[in-house]
Backbone of each chain as nested JSON, in Angstrom:
{
  "chains": [
    {"id": "A", "residues": [
      {"number": 1, "name": "UNK", "atoms": {"N": [80.722, 165.572, 138.335], "CA": [80.029, 164.454, 137.709], "C": [79.248, 164.943, 136.492]}},
      {"number": 2, "name": "UNK", "atoms": {"N": [79.333, 164.164, 135.407], "CA": [78.671, 164.576, 134.17], "C": [77.363, 163.798, 133.993]}},
      {"number": 3, "name": "UNK", "atoms": {"N": [76.274, 164.421, 134.394], "CA": [74.972, 163.76, 134.334], "C": [74.513, 163.508, 132.902]}},
      {"number": 4, "name": "UNK", "atoms": {"N": [74.703, 164.481, 132.043], "CA": [74.191, 164.33, 130.668], "C": [74.896, 163.193, 129.94]}},
      {"number": 5, "name": "UNK", "atoms": {"N": [76.181, 162.987, 130.233], "CA": [76.884, 161.872, 129.591], "C": [76.32, 160.533, 130.06]}},
      {"number": 6, "name": "UNK", "atoms": {"N": [76.01, 160.44, 131.345], "CA": [75.424, 159.201, 131.857], "C": [74.092, 158.91, 131.181]}},
      {"number": 7, "name": "UNK", "atoms": {"N": [73.29, 159.93, 131.053], "CA": [71.978, 159.749, 130.419], "C": [72.153, 159.356, 128.953]}},
      {"number": 8, "name": "UNK", "atoms": {"N": [73.076, 160.028, 128.26], "CA": [73.335, 159.674, 126.859], "C": [73.803, 158.225, 126.745]}},
      {"number": 9, "name": "UNK", "atoms": {"N": [74.674, 157.815, 127.684], "CA": [75.163, 156.435, 127.643], "C": [73.995, 155.458, 127.767]}},
      {"number": 10, "name": "UNK", "atoms": {"N": [73.103, 155.727, 128.7], "CA": [71.967, 154.822, 128.908], "C": [71.035, 154.818, 127.695]}},
      {"number": 11, "name": "UNK", "atoms": {"N": [70.8, 155.968, 127.126], "CA": [69.896, 156.042, 125.968], "C": [70.476, 155.296, 124.763]}},
      {"number": 12, "name": "UNK", "atoms": {"N": [71.799, 155.243, 124.686], "CA": [72.434, 154.584, 123.539], "C": [72.7, 153.104, 123.773]}},
      {"number": 13, "name": "UNK", "atoms": {"N": [72.919, 152.713, 125.019], "CA": [73.436, 151.364, 125.263], "C": [72.597, 150.474, 126.177]}},
      {"number": 14, "name": "UNK", "atoms": {"N": [71.757, 151.045, 127.002], "CA": [71.051, 150.217, 127.991], "C": [69.937, 149.413, 127.334]}},
      {"number": 15, "name": "UNK", "atoms": {"N": [69.552, 148.345, 128.016], "CA": [68.439, 147.537, 127.541], "C": [67.119, 148.277, 127.691]}},
      {"number": 16, "name": "UNK", "atoms": {"N": [66.069, 147.685, 127.136], "CA": [64.768, 148.356, 127.088], "C": [64.208, 148.653, 128.475]}},
      {"number": 17, "name": "UNK", "atoms": {"N": [64.368, 147.727, 129.401], "CA": [63.807, 147.93, 130.739], "C": [64.517, 149.086, 131.445]}},
      {"number": 18, "name": "UNK", "atoms": {"N": [65.853, 149.107, 131.324], "CA": [66.615, 150.196, 131.956], "C": [66.239, 151.541, 131.319]}},
      {"number": 19, "name": "UNK", "atoms": {"N": [66.078, 151.562, 129.991], "CA": [65.703, 152.825, 129.34], "C": [64.318, 153.281, 129.795]}},
      {"number": 20, "name": "UNK", "atoms": {"N": [63.418, 152.336, 129.944], "CA": [62.073, 152.668, 130.425], "C": [62.141, 153.258, 131.839]}},
      {"number": 21, "name": "UNK", "atoms": {"N": [62.927, 152.606, 132.7], "CA": [63.049, 153.098, 134.08], "C": [63.754, 154.455, 134.117]}},
      {"number": 22, "name": "UNK", "atoms": {"N": [64.702, 154.68, 133.216], "CA": [65.371, 155.98, 133.143], "C": [64.345, 157.087, 132.874]}},
      {"number": 23, "name": "UNK", "atoms": {"N": [63.484, 156.851, 131.888], "CA": [62.472, 157.858, 131.571], "C": [61.476, 158.021, 132.713]}},
      {"number": 24, "name": "UNK", "atoms": {"N": [61.028, 156.899, 133.253], "CA": [59.951, 156.944, 134.246], "C": [60.417, 157.451, 135.612]}},
      {"number": 25, "name": "UNK", "atoms": {"N": [61.572, 156.989, 136.074], "CA": [61.977, 157.234, 137.459], "C": [63.018, 158.345, 137.618]}},
      {"number": 26, "name": "UNK", "atoms": {"N": [63.738, 158.661, 136.555], "CA": [64.77, 159.695, 136.686], "C": [64.423, 160.931, 135.865]}},
      {"number": 27, "name": "UNK", "atoms": {"N": [64.193, 160.741, 134.577], "CA": [63.878, 161.895, 133.733], "C": [62.434, 162.347, 133.909]}},
      {"number": 28, "name": "UNK", "atoms": {"N": [61.579, 161.394, 134.264], "CA": [60.144, 161.667, 134.467], "C": [59.534, 162.368, 133.258]}},
      {"number": 29, "name": "UNK", "atoms": {"N": [59.871, 161.881, 132.07], "CA": [59.341, 162.487, 130.846], "C": [58.529, 161.482, 130.032]}},
      {"number": 30, "name": "UNK", "atoms": {"N": [58.001, 160.47, 130.715], "CA": [57.287, 159.406, 130.009], "C": [55.783, 159.562, 130.214]}},
      {"number": 31, "name": "UNK", "atoms": {"N": [55.075, 159.667, 129.144], "CA": [53.62, 159.737, 129.253], "C": [53.036, 158.333, 129.146]}},
      {"number": 32, "name": "UNK", "atoms": {"N": [51.782, 158.159, 129.557], "CA": [51.139, 156.855, 129.468], "C": [51.009, 156.422, 128.011]}},
      {"number": 33, "name": "UNK", "atoms": {"N": [50.867, 157.401, 127.11], "CA": [50.772, 157.102, 125.676], "C": [52.071, 156.437, 125.196]}},
      {"number": 34, "name": "UNK", "atoms": {"N": [53.223, 157.028, 125.593], "CA": [54.503, 156.468, 125.182], "C": [54.677, 155.069, 125.747]}},
      {"number": 35, "name": "UNK", "atoms": {"N": [54.193, 154.863, 126.973], "CA": [54.344, 153.571, 127.612], "C": [53.618, 152.498, 126.82]}},
      {"number": 36, "name": "UNK", "atoms": {"N": [52.395, 152.789, 126.351], "CA": [51.629, 151.786, 125.639], "C": [52.234, 151.5, 124.262]}},
      {"number": 37, "name": "UNK", "atoms": {"N": [52.9, 152.491, 123.666], "CA": [53.514, 152.267, 122.355], "C": [54.734, 151.353, 122.483]}},
      {"number": 38, "name": "UNK", "atoms": {"N": [55.594, 151.65, 123.468], "CA": [56.803, 150.842, 123.602], "C": [56.552, 149.678, 124.546]}},
      {"number": 39, "name": "UNK", "atoms": {"N": [55.679, 148.796, 124.139], "CA": [55.298, 147.668, 124.986], "C": [56.416, 146.705, 125.276]}},
      {"number": 40, "name": "UNK", "atoms": {"N": [57.424, 146.645, 124.384], "CA": [58.51, 145.7, 124.629], "C": [59.402, 146.127, 125.774]}},
      {"number": 41, "name": "UNK", "atoms": {"N": [59.183, 147.342, 126.264], "CA": [60.007, 147.828, 127.379], "C": [59.477, 147.369, 128.73]}},
      {"number": 42, "name": "UNK", "atoms": {"N": [58.316, 146.717, 128.755], "CA": [57.763, 146.323, 130.039], "C": [58.48, 145.126, 130.639]}}
    ]},
    {"id": "B", "residues": [
      {"number": 1, "name": "UNK", "atoms": {"N": [62.165, 129.441, 150.166], "CA": [62.243, 130.701, 150.887], "C": [62.738, 130.487, 152.315]}},
      {"number": 2, "name": "UNK", "atoms": {"N": [62.256, 129.41, 152.934], "CA": [62.647, 129.121, 154.308], "C": [64.133, 128.857, 154.458]}},
      {"number": 3, "name": "UNK", "atoms": {"N": [64.733, 128.29, 153.407], "CA": [66.168, 127.975, 153.481], "C": [66.989, 129.26, 153.615]}},
      {"number": 4, "name": "UNK", "atoms": {"N": [66.625, 130.279, 152.836], "CA": [67.365, 131.542, 152.893], "C": [67.196, 132.188, 154.267]}},
      {"number": 5, "name": "UNK", "atoms": {"N": [65.957, 132.198, 154.758], "CA": [65.694, 132.805, 156.073], "C": [66.48, 132.073, 157.16]}},
      {"number": 6, "name": "UNK", "atoms": {"N": [66.51, 130.752, 157.052], "CA": [67.253, 129.963, 158.043], "C": [68.749, 130.302, 157.985]}},
      {"number": 7, "name": "UNK", "atoms": {"N": [69.257, 130.434, 156.775], "CA": [70.679, 130.775, 156.629], "C": [70.975, 132.146, 157.244]}},
      {"number": 8, "name": "UNK", "atoms": {"N": [70.1, 133.118, 156.984], "CA": [70.312, 134.457, 157.548], "C": [70.292, 134.378, 159.072]}},
      {"number": 9, "name": "UNK", "atoms": {"N": [69.284, 133.724, 159.61], "CA": [69.123, 133.675, 161.07], "C": [70.205, 132.858, 161.764]}},
      {"number": 10, "name": "UNK", "atoms": {"N": [70.857, 131.967, 161.019], "CA": [71.927, 131.179, 161.63], "C": [73.273, 131.893, 161.565]}},
      {"number": 11, "name": "UNK", "atoms": {"N": [73.27, 133.109, 161.006], "CA": [74.518, 133.875, 160.955], "C": [75.443, 133.448, 159.845]}},
      {"number": 12, "name": "UNK", "atoms": {"N": [74.872, 132.892, 158.787], "CA": [75.685, 132.437, 157.661], "C": [76.554, 133.568, 157.11]}},
      {"number": 13, "name": "UNK", "atoms": {"N": [77.801, 133.237, 156.769], "CA": [78.698, 134.227, 156.176], "C": [78.496, 134.214, 154.664]}},
      {"number": 14, "name": "UNK", "atoms": {"N": [77.741, 135.174, 154.151], "CA": [77.381, 135.172, 152.731], "C": [78.487, 135.701, 151.836]}},
      {"number": 15, "name": "UNK", "atoms": {"N": [79.36, 136.549, 152.357], "CA": [80.321, 137.205, 151.476], "C": [79.609, 138.28, 150.673]}},
      {"number": 16, "name": "UNK", "atoms": {"N": [80.374, 139.092, 149.933], "CA": [79.753, 140.238, 149.266], "C": [78.787, 139.816, 148.168]}},
      {"number": 17, "name": "UNK", "atoms": {"N": [79.097, 138.756, 147.421], "CA": [78.217, 138.363, 146.326], "C": [76.938, 137.723, 146.863]}},
      {"number": 18, "name": "UNK", "atoms": {"N": [77.095, 136.9, 147.89], "CA": [75.919, 136.296, 148.509], "C": [75.024, 137.345, 149.13]}},
      {"number": 19, "name": "UNK", "atoms": {"N": [75.654, 138.347, 149.736], "CA": [74.86, 139.406, 150.367], "C": [74.04, 140.174, 149.338]}},
      {"number": 20, "name": "UNK", "atoms": {"N": [74.574, 140.29, 148.13], "CA": [73.83, 140.996, 147.083], "C": [72.544, 140.232, 146.763]}},
      {"number": 21, "name": "UNK", "atoms": {"N": [72.645, 138.916, 146.647], "CA": [71.455, 138.102, 146.378], "C": [70.488, 138.182, 147.549]}},
      {"number": 22, "name": "UNK", "atoms": {"N": [71.039, 138.143, 148.752], "CA": [70.202, 138.147, 149.943], "C": [69.411, 139.448, 150.056]}},
      {"number": 23, "name": "UNK", "atoms": {"N": [70.038, 140.562, 149.712], "CA": [69.325, 141.834, 149.871], "C": [68.203, 141.954, 148.852]}},
      {"number": 24, "name": "UNK", "atoms": {"N": [68.397, 141.394, 147.647], "CA": [67.285, 141.366, 146.685], "C": [66.124, 140.563, 147.265]}},
      {"number": 25, "name": "UNK", "atoms": {"N": [66.459, 139.438, 147.89], "CA": [65.437, 138.579, 148.491], "C": [64.695, 139.328, 149.599]}},
      {"number": 26, "name": "UNK", "atoms": {"N": [65.451, 139.942, 150.494], "CA": [64.825, 140.63, 151.64], "C": [63.957, 141.795, 151.163]}},
      {"number": 27, "name": "UNK", "atoms": {"N": [64.459, 142.553, 150.201], "CA": [63.692, 143.703, 149.71], "C": [62.373, 143.293, 149.076]}},
      {"number": 28, "name": "UNK", "atoms": {"N": [62.303, 142.076, 148.556], "CA": [61.08, 141.625, 147.884], "C": [60.042, 141.077, 148.865]}},
      {"number": 29, "name": "UNK", "atoms": {"N": [60.4, 140.921, 150.113], "CA": [59.457, 140.357, 151.084], "C": [58.31, 141.324, 151.372]}},
      {"number": 30, "name": "UNK", "atoms": {"N": [57.112, 140.787, 151.458], "CA": [55.946, 141.616, 151.76], "C": [55.686, 141.709, 153.262]}},
      {"number": 31, "name": "UNK", "atoms": {"N": [56.168, 140.74, 154.0], "CA": [55.971, 140.711, 155.456], "C": [56.93, 141.729, 156.096]}},
      {"number": 32, "name": "UNK", "atoms": {"N": [56.383, 142.886, 156.508], "CA": [57.22, 143.981, 156.993], "C": [58.015, 143.579, 158.235]}},
      {"number": 33, "name": "UNK", "atoms": {"N": [57.373, 142.868, 159.149], "CA": [58.048, 142.491, 160.398], "C": [59.208, 141.54, 160.11]}},
      {"number": 34, "name": "UNK", "atoms": {"N": [58.934, 140.549, 159.261], "CA": [59.991, 139.596, 158.895], "C": [61.148, 140.331, 158.219]}},
      {"number": 35, "name": "UNK", "atoms": {"N": [60.798, 141.25, 157.321], "CA": [61.82, 142.015, 156.603], "C": [62.704, 142.799, 157.568]}},
      {"number": 36, "name": "UNK", "atoms": {"N": [62.091, 143.482, 158.524], "CA": [62.859, 144.277, 159.484], "C": [63.738, 143.383, 160.36]}},
      {"number": 37, "name": "UNK", "atoms": {"N": [63.219, 142.225, 160.737], "CA": [64.009, 141.303, 161.56], "C": [65.225, 140.778, 160.8]}},
      {"number": 38, "name": "UNK", "atoms": {"N": [65.018, 140.453, 159.524], "CA": [66.136, 139.939, 158.726], "C": [67.175, 141.041, 158.474]}},
      {"number": 39, "name": "UNK", "atoms": {"N": [66.699, 142.265, 158.214], "CA": [67.64, 143.375, 158.037], "C": [68.461, 143.606, 159.299]}},
      {"number": 40, "name": "UNK", "atoms": {"N": [67.805, 143.477, 160.434], "CA": [68.517, 143.66, 161.702], "C": [69.624, 142.622, 161.84]}},
      {"number": 41, "name": "UNK", "atoms": {"N": [69.304, 141.38, 161.477], "CA": [70.307, 140.316, 161.569], "C": [71.464, 140.577, 160.603]}},
      {"number": 42, "name": "UNK", "atoms": {"N": [71.13, 141.043, 159.4], "CA": [72.155, 141.231, 158.372], "C": [72.97, 142.51, 158.573]}},
      {"number": 43, "name": "UNK", "atoms": {"N": [72.32, 143.564, 159.06], "CA": [72.97, 144.875, 159.065], "C": [73.015, 145.554, 160.422]}},
      {"number": 44, "name": "UNK", "atoms": {"N": [72.292, 145.043, 161.385], "CA": [72.058, 145.759, 162.628], "C": [73.284, 145.998, 163.477]}},
      {"number": 45, "name": "UNK", "atoms": {"N": [74.331, 145.218, 163.281], "CA": [75.531, 145.415, 164.107], "C": [76.643, 146.146, 163.344]}},
      {"number": 46, "name": "UNK", "atoms": {"N": [76.296, 146.689, 162.185], "CA": [77.276, 147.445, 161.419], "C": [78.255, 146.597, 160.627]}},
      {"number": 47, "name": "UNK", "atoms": {"N": [78.016, 145.282, 160.558], "CA": [79.028, 144.419, 159.946], "C": [79.117, 144.553, 158.427]}},
      {"number": 48, "name": "UNK", "atoms": {"N": [78.112, 145.16, 157.811], "CA": [78.206, 145.355, 156.361], "C": [79.393, 146.222, 155.993]}},
      {"number": 49, "name": "UNK", "atoms": {"N": [79.745, 147.154, 156.868], "CA": [80.888, 148.018, 156.579], "C": [82.166, 147.189, 156.517]}},
      {"number": 50, "name": "UNK", "atoms": {"N": [82.333, 146.291, 157.479], "CA": [83.55, 145.481, 157.466], "C": [83.542, 144.52, 156.288]}},
      {"number": 51, "name": "UNK", "atoms": {"N": [82.358, 144.018, 155.927], "CA": [82.273, 143.101, 154.794], "C": [82.665, 143.795, 153.496]}},
      {"number": 52, "name": "UNK", "atoms": {"N": [82.195, 145.03, 153.335], "CA": [82.396, 145.721, 152.066], "C": [83.641, 146.58, 152.044]}},
      {"number": 53, "name": "UNK", "atoms": {"N": [83.974, 147.217, 153.132], "CA": [85.027, 148.216, 153.08], "C": [86.357, 147.755, 153.665]}},
      {"number": 54, "name": "UNK", "atoms": {"N": [86.324, 146.85, 154.625], "CA": [87.583, 146.474, 155.255], "C": [88.488, 145.675, 154.324]}},
      {"number": 55, "name": "UNK", "atoms": {"N": [87.863, 144.831, 153.484], "CA": [88.67, 143.94, 152.652], "C": [89.085, 144.566, 151.336]}},
      {"number": 56, "name": "UNK", "atoms": {"N": [88.147, 145.267, 150.702], "CA": [88.447, 145.785, 149.362], "C": [88.246, 147.287, 149.252]}},
      {"number": 57, "name": "UNK", "atoms": {"N": [87.806, 147.907, 150.299], "CA": [87.59, 149.342, 150.247], "C": [86.556, 149.722, 149.204]}},
      {"number": 58, "name": "UNK", "atoms": {"N": [86.698, 150.919, 148.687], "CA": [85.701, 151.397, 147.729], "C": [85.849, 150.737, 146.367]}},
      {"number": 59, "name": "UNK", "atoms": {"N": [86.91, 149.931, 146.182], "CA": [87.052, 149.205, 144.917], "C": [86.178, 147.962, 144.885]}},
      {"number": 60, "name": "UNK", "atoms": {"N": [85.494, 147.718, 145.961], "CA": [84.65, 146.531, 146.049], "C": [83.648, 146.489, 144.896]}},
      {"number": 61, "name": "UNK", "atoms": {"N": [83.343, 145.285, 144.431], "CA": [82.422, 145.137, 143.289], "C": [81.051, 145.716, 143.606]}},
      {"number": 62, "name": "UNK", "atoms": {"N": [80.592, 145.471, 144.794], "CA": [79.299, 146.014, 145.188], "C": [79.487, 147.076, 146.248]}},
      {"number": 63, "name": "UNK", "atoms": {"N": [78.783, 148.139, 146.096], "CA": [78.935, 149.27, 147.002], "C": [77.879, 149.197, 148.098]}},
      {"number": 64, "name": "UNK", "atoms": {"N": [78.196, 149.814, 149.208], "CA": [77.248, 149.855, 150.318], "C": [75.919, 150.463, 149.869]}},
      {"number": 65, "name": "UNK", "atoms": {"N": [76.001, 151.394, 148.92], "CA": [74.765, 152.038, 148.469], "C": [73.917, 151.116, 147.59]}},
      {"number": 66, "name": "UNK", "atoms": {"N": [74.386, 149.903, 147.286], "CA": [73.487, 148.903, 146.702], "C": [72.467, 148.461, 147.755]}},
      {"number": 67, "name": "UNK", "atoms": {"N": [72.893, 148.411, 148.993], "CA": [71.994, 147.994, 150.073], "C": [71.18, 149.171, 150.584]}},
      {"number": 68, "name": "UNK", "atoms": {"N": [71.899, 150.234, 150.92], "CA": [71.229, 151.411, 151.486], "C": [71.06, 152.399, 150.348]}},
      {"number": 69, "name": "UNK", "atoms": {"N": [69.961, 152.259, 149.615], "CA": [69.82, 153.02, 148.374], "C": [68.812, 154.162, 148.471]}},
      {"number": 70, "name": "UNK", "atoms": {"N": [68.269, 154.383, 149.656], "CA": [67.436, 155.578, 149.861], "C": [67.707, 156.111, 151.272]}},
      {"number": 71, "name": "UNK", "atoms": {"N": [67.499, 157.422, 151.466], "CA": [67.699, 157.97, 152.817], "C": [66.669, 157.457, 153.811]}},
      {"number": 72, "name": "UNK", "atoms": {"N": [65.626, 156.813, 153.328], "CA": [64.604, 156.264, 154.223], "C": [64.966, 154.88, 154.76]}},
      {"number": 73, "name": "UNK", "atoms": {"N": [66.066, 154.339, 154.274], "CA": [66.447, 152.991, 154.709], "C": [66.638, 152.982, 156.231]}},
      {"number": 74, "name": "UNK", "atoms": {"N": [66.113, 151.953, 156.914], "CA": [66.17, 151.954, 158.385], "C": [67.59, 151.969, 158.952]}},
      {"number": 75, "name": "UNK", "atoms": {"N": [68.583, 151.59, 158.152], "CA": [69.947, 151.583, 158.685], "C": [70.829, 152.668, 158.065]}},
      {"number": 76, "name": "UNK", "atoms": {"N": [70.197, 153.646, 157.415], "CA": [71.004, 154.718, 156.814], "C": [71.795, 155.48, 157.871]}},
      {"number": 77, "name": "UNK", "atoms": {"N": [71.155, 155.806, 158.98], "CA": [71.855, 156.59, 160.013], "C": [73.084, 155.85, 160.516]}},
      {"number": 78, "name": "UNK", "atoms": {"N": [72.961, 154.535, 160.693], "CA": [74.089, 153.741, 161.202], "C": [75.257, 153.738, 160.219]}},
      {"number": 79, "name": "UNK", "atoms": {"N": [74.933, 153.695, 158.925], "CA": [75.953, 153.557, 157.888], "C": [76.199, 154.859, 157.123]}},
      {"number": 80, "name": "UNK", "atoms": {"N": [75.658, 155.951, 157.646], "CA": [75.631, 157.204, 156.893], "C": [77.007, 157.627, 156.371]}},
      {"number": 81, "name": "UNK", "atoms": {"N": [78.01, 157.587, 157.235], "CA": [79.337, 158.054, 156.843], "C": [79.896, 157.221, 155.694]}},
      {"number": 82, "name": "UNK", "atoms": {"N": [79.714, 155.903, 155.784], "CA": [80.229, 155.023, 154.726], "C": [79.463, 155.208, 153.423]}},
      {"number": 83, "name": "UNK", "atoms": {"N": [78.157, 155.42, 153.526], "CA": [77.354, 155.637, 152.314], "C": [77.79, 156.936, 151.63]}},
      {"number": 84, "name": "UNK", "atoms": {"N": [77.999, 157.972, 152.414], "CA": [78.44, 159.243, 151.833], "C": [79.813, 159.098, 151.174]}},
      {"number": 85, "name": "UNK", "atoms": {"N": [80.694, 158.281, 151.778], "CA": [81.994, 158.014, 151.155], "C": [81.815, 157.303, 149.826]}},
      {"number": 86, "name": "UNK", "atoms": {"N": [80.827, 156.396, 149.769], "CA": [80.493, 155.724, 148.511], "C": [80.181, 156.737, 147.428]}},
      {"number": 87, "name": "UNK", "atoms": {"N": [79.391, 157.741, 147.765], "CA": [78.959, 158.713, 146.765], "C": [80.143, 159.513, 146.227]}},
      {"number": 88, "name": "UNK", "atoms": {"N": [81.044, 159.886, 147.134], "CA": [82.24, 160.616, 146.683], "C": [83.032, 159.753, 145.704]}},
      {"number": 89, "name": "UNK", "atoms": {"N": [83.172, 158.477, 146.056], "CA": [83.901, 157.565, 145.174], "C": [83.18, 157.408, 143.834]}},
      {"number": 90, "name": "UNK", "atoms": {"N": [81.865, 157.294, 143.87], "CA": [81.113, 157.128, 142.621], "C": [81.324, 158.319, 141.691]}},
      {"number": 91, "name": "UNK", "atoms": {"N": [81.234, 159.509, 142.237], "CA": [81.408, 160.702, 141.411], "C": [82.809, 160.721, 140.802]}},
      {"number": 92, "name": "UNK", "atoms": {"N": [83.8, 160.316, 141.605], "CA": [85.185, 160.333, 141.125], "C": [85.474, 159.22, 140.124]}},
      {"number": 93, "name": "UNK", "atoms": {"N": [84.714, 158.144, 140.184], "CA": [85.03, 156.978, 139.35], "C": [84.157, 156.886, 138.097]}},
      {"number": 94, "name": "UNK", "atoms": {"N": [83.341, 157.892, 137.845], "CA": [82.551, 157.902, 136.613], "C": [83.498, 157.894, 135.409]}},
      {"number": 95, "name": "UNK", "atoms": {"N": [83.189, 157.092, 134.423], "CA": [84.075, 156.986, 133.267], "C": [83.809, 158.102, 132.258]}},
      {"number": 96, "name": "UNK", "atoms": {"N": [84.694, 158.218, 131.291], "CA": [84.613, 159.306, 130.306], "C": [83.284, 159.309, 129.555]}},
      {"number": 97, "name": "UNK", "atoms": {"N": [82.734, 158.108, 129.316], "CA": [81.477, 158.039, 128.569], "C": [80.251, 158.232, 129.466]}},
      {"number": 98, "name": "UNK", "atoms": {"N": [80.49, 158.545, 130.744], "CA": [79.382, 158.789, 131.665], "C": [78.909, 157.563, 132.414]}},
      {"number": 99, "name": "UNK", "atoms": {"N": [79.483, 156.409, 132.105], "CA": [79.007, 155.156, 132.718], "C": [79.856, 154.775, 133.931]}},
      {"number": 100, "name": "UNK", "atoms": {"N": [79.409, 153.743, 134.615], "CA": [80.218, 153.048, 135.608], "C": [80.335, 151.601, 135.154]}},
      {"number": 101, "name": "UNK", "atoms": {"N": [81.523, 151.03, 135.354], "CA": [81.762, 149.656, 134.906], "C": [81.907, 148.724, 136.086]}},
      {"number": 102, "name": "UNK", "atoms": {"N": [81.545, 147.459, 135.891], "CA": [81.872, 146.481, 136.94], "C": [83.382, 146.347, 137.03]}},
      {"number": 103, "name": "UNK", "atoms": {"N": [83.911, 146.09, 138.227], "CA": [85.36, 145.917, 138.349], "C": [85.718, 144.438, 138.393]}},
      {"number": 104, "name": "UNK", "atoms": {"N": [84.86, 143.653, 137.817], "CA": [85.086, 142.215, 137.724], "C": [84.631, 141.775, 136.33]}},
      {"number": 105, "name": "UNK", "atoms": {"N": [84.981, 140.55, 135.988], "CA": [84.487, 139.98, 134.737], "C": [84.372, 138.473, 134.906]}},
      {"number": 106, "name": "UNK", "atoms": {"N": [83.674, 137.86, 134.005], "CA": [83.581, 136.402, 134.053], "C": [83.446, 135.874, 132.63]}},
      {"number": 107, "name": "UNK", "atoms": {"N": [83.659, 134.572, 132.497], "CA": [83.454, 133.908, 131.218], "C": [84.552, 134.209, 130.212]}},
      {"number": 108, "name": "UNK", "atoms": {"N": [84.34, 133.685, 129.012], "CA": [85.298, 133.9, 127.93], "C": [85.276, 135.376, 127.515]}},
      {"number": 109, "name": "UNK", "atoms": {"N": [86.418, 135.903, 127.1], "CA": [86.484, 137.331, 126.746], "C": [85.448, 137.75, 125.709]}},
      {"number": 110, "name": "UNK", "atoms": {"N": [85.195, 136.895, 124.712], "CA": [84.227, 137.292, 123.675], "C": [82.805, 137.342, 124.225]}},
      {"number": 111, "name": "UNK", "atoms": {"N": [82.528, 136.469, 125.198], "CA": [81.205, 136.499, 125.844], "C": [81.088, 137.756, 126.698]}},
      {"number": 112, "name": "UNK", "atoms": {"N": [82.145, 138.022, 127.461], "CA": [82.139, 139.188, 128.346], "C": [81.94, 140.471, 127.545]}},
      {"number": 113, "name": "UNK", "atoms": {"N": [82.579, 140.55, 126.395], "CA": [82.436, 141.747, 125.565], "C": [80.989, 141.98, 125.152]}},
      {"number": 114, "name": "UNK", "atoms": {"N": [80.24, 140.889, 125.011], "CA": [78.841, 141.031, 124.581], "C": [77.939, 141.505, 125.72]}},
      {"number": 115, "name": "UNK", "atoms": {"N": [78.315, 141.18, 126.965], "CA": [77.417, 141.507, 128.071], "C": [77.839, 142.734, 128.876]}},
      {"number": 116, "name": "UNK", "atoms": {"N": [79.094, 143.133, 128.757], "CA": [79.579, 144.182, 129.661], "C": [78.879, 145.514, 129.43]}},
      {"number": 117, "name": "UNK", "atoms": {"N": [78.518, 145.808, 128.18], "CA": [77.841, 147.081, 127.93], "C": [76.488, 147.114, 128.63]}},
      {"number": 118, "name": "UNK", "atoms": {"N": [75.775, 145.986, 128.578], "CA": [74.481, 145.943, 129.27], "C": [74.66, 146.039, 130.782]}},
      {"number": 119, "name": "UNK", "atoms": {"N": [75.709, 145.385, 131.287], "CA": [75.975, 145.469, 132.73], "C": [76.329, 146.896, 133.142]}},
      {"number": 120, "name": "UNK", "atoms": {"N": [77.096, 147.566, 132.295], "CA": [77.414, 148.963, 132.578], "C": [76.128, 149.789, 132.639]}},
      {"number": 121, "name": "UNK", "atoms": {"N": [75.18, 149.457, 131.784], "CA": [73.896, 150.153, 131.804], "C": [73.156, 149.934, 133.116]}},
      {"number": 122, "name": "UNK", "atoms": {"N": [73.165, 148.69, 133.599], "CA": [72.48, 148.377, 134.859], "C": [73.123, 149.134, 136.017]}},
      {"number": 123, "name": "UNK", "atoms": {"N": [74.464, 149.102, 136.068], "CA": [75.173, 149.801, 137.149], "C": [74.962, 151.309, 137.062]}},
      {"number": 124, "name": "UNK", "atoms": {"N": [75.046, 151.834, 135.853], "CA": [74.912, 153.282, 135.678], "C": [73.529, 153.754, 136.097]}},
      {"number": 125, "name": "UNK", "atoms": {"N": [72.498, 153.0, 135.713], "CA": [71.149, 153.37, 136.135], "C": [71.015, 153.296, 137.655]}},
      {"number": 126, "name": "UNK", "atoms": {"N": [71.517, 152.206, 138.232], "CA": [71.388, 152.029, 139.68], "C": [72.058, 153.179, 140.437]}},
      {"number": 127, "name": "UNK", "atoms": {"N": [73.252, 153.561, 139.992], "CA": [73.955, 154.623, 140.703], "C": [73.28, 155.97, 140.499]}},
      {"number": 128, "name": "UNK", "atoms": {"N": [72.809, 156.25, 139.286], "CA": [72.076, 157.506, 139.07], "C": [70.825, 157.542, 139.941]}},
      {"number": 129, "name": "UNK", "atoms": {"N": [70.11, 156.433, 139.961], "CA": [68.86, 156.331, 140.732], "C": [69.14, 156.611, 142.201]}},
      {"number": 130, "name": "UNK", "atoms": {"N": [70.215, 155.989, 142.72], "CA": [70.541, 156.149, 144.138], "C": [71.003, 157.575, 144.437]}},
      {"number": 131, "name": "UNK", "atoms": {"N": [71.884, 158.118, 143.598], "CA": [72.353, 159.488, 143.812], "C": [71.185, 160.465, 143.775]}},
      {"number": 132, "name": "UNK", "atoms": {"N": [70.217, 160.2, 142.903], "CA": [69.029, 161.057, 142.84], "C": [68.226, 160.961, 144.14]}},
      {"number": 133, "name": "UNK", "atoms": {"N": [68.061, 159.747, 144.653], "CA": [67.291, 159.555, 145.894], "C": [67.887, 160.35, 147.05]}},
      {"number": 134, "name": "UNK", "atoms": {"N": [69.215, 160.459, 147.041], "CA": [69.893, 161.177, 148.119], "C": [70.118, 162.659, 147.768]}},
      {"number": 135, "name": "UNK", "atoms": {"N": [69.465, 163.12, 146.695], "CA": [69.618, 164.509, 146.24], "C": [71.084, 164.88, 146.029]}},
      {"number": 136, "name": "UNK", "atoms": {"N": [71.831, 163.938, 145.469], "CA": [73.257, 164.155, 145.293], "C": [73.585, 164.742, 143.923]}},
      {"number": 137, "name": "UNK", "atoms": {"N": [72.576, 164.816, 143.048], "CA": [72.828, 165.307, 141.692], "C": [72.035, 166.587, 141.469]}},
      {"number": 138, "name": "UNK", "atoms": {"N": [72.734, 167.636, 141.132], "CA": [72.036, 168.874, 140.803], "C": [71.325, 168.713, 139.468]}},
      {"number": 139, "name": "UNK", "atoms": {"N": [70.102, 169.202, 139.404], "CA": [69.369, 169.163, 138.145], "C": [68.484, 167.954, 137.995]}},
      {"number": 140, "name": "UNK", "atoms": {"N": [68.504, 167.044, 138.98], "CA": [67.603, 165.888, 138.915], "C": [66.59, 165.955, 140.022]}}
    ]}
  ]
}
C-alpha cells in the first residue's frame, strides 16, 4: 500500500474539512495557530 | 428520532445503504445504553456479514469497516475475521493515484464527474483513518 500517494491525493483533491481532519487526526501536524488561520476548514 | 429507533427494534431490513445511514445515526447517540441496545439489534447476531459479504462480497459499496472502524468497537471480536479480510481487500484495491473510488455512481455523467473526486477524498480519508486505528499502516 502506498501511503504517501494517498496523502498526496487528499492534499490535492479533498475538500477543506477532509484536509483539516487529515492533518489533525492522521498526520498530526496541525498547530492551533494553523487552525485559526484556516477558518474555512471548520 | 423515534421513527428510526422503532424501525431498528422492529427488525426492519435496511439493506446496505440504509444500514449506512442507520450507523451514522446510532454513532451520534449520546445515550450509551440506548446505543448499545440498538447495536445489539443491528449487529449482535452477526447478520452484518451476510448483508455485506454474502451478496456482493468485498466489491460491496460499503465495507464492514465502515461500521467497525476501531478495534474498540463492541462487536469487533465477533466480526474480526471479516474486518481483517476488508483490510486485505482495501490494500489490494488502492488505485494508482493512492485513492479509493466508490464502485457506484448516480446522476448524469457530467454531474458525477464533478462530485466523484470529492467522494474519492471522503472514502480515502475514511479508509486511511480506519487502517490507522487498527495499526495496519506502517509509519502512521
